[in-house]
C-alpha angles and dihedrals in degrees: 000000000000115000101168119118122214141062130296121238090250092055092050093049091049092052092047090050092051091049090051093050091048092049092049091051090051093048092048092051092050095049103091093040091053091050091051091051091049091051091049090050091049091050092050091048092050091048090052092048091050090051090048092049091051092048091050090051090054095044096046097033088227115121117239122210131197125222121198132201132170090262102041151321137264137198126227131191120219111239099185133262091056096302124133127194123207115244115217092003102249144055116274101235123233103233100218137024107282140137126243122210124183128196121186115198089338096311118116114234128207101230098198102051133044113250122262118244093264090054091047091054090052091052099048092113095039103057117053114235114221128228124209126212092276090059094245118135112251114196119203111271126205126335094067107241108190094177121051128178114203131204094249091081095236113134116228110237104252144144120207116191124197110198123195130178097286107001141047133206123201128203110195141162126232139175097248129099093280102052099187118055131188114202134177113226117196115218 
């Protein structure tokens, strides 16, 4: 007769294995939802930073440009005579694998490379040229800043799309009362 109370080693291993399988099923089912929430959070953060950059350009009367790379984005302040200074010193990382696409006044922009001369001619009306105190036109110099916010308070017409695995978010300007929109686009 066996009088001992407790569990055998085999029973404990079986229970631990069942808990592990159940936890992995729960984690796998939450995966895509968590990615969608992270993408939405990244889009809201980027929208807020763009609004802040534009407001700083208006308050300080110094244009602020935005540089993009596959792994992040960075803001620059115009110092005059064609010189730009990095704000915050490093790229703000994009927290998950996603693709960025920018359109200025309806023209798609390659975010990783400066435009060729033919592309620059096509964008003359889309990207605002800057004037320094002497009245001379100062074009953006490297790094390539496809998006520039000027001190006049007028938003450039642009659309920035953040694409994740199954969903896209778009930050775009318009001419209505709320000039910067954030919109979820289902794929």
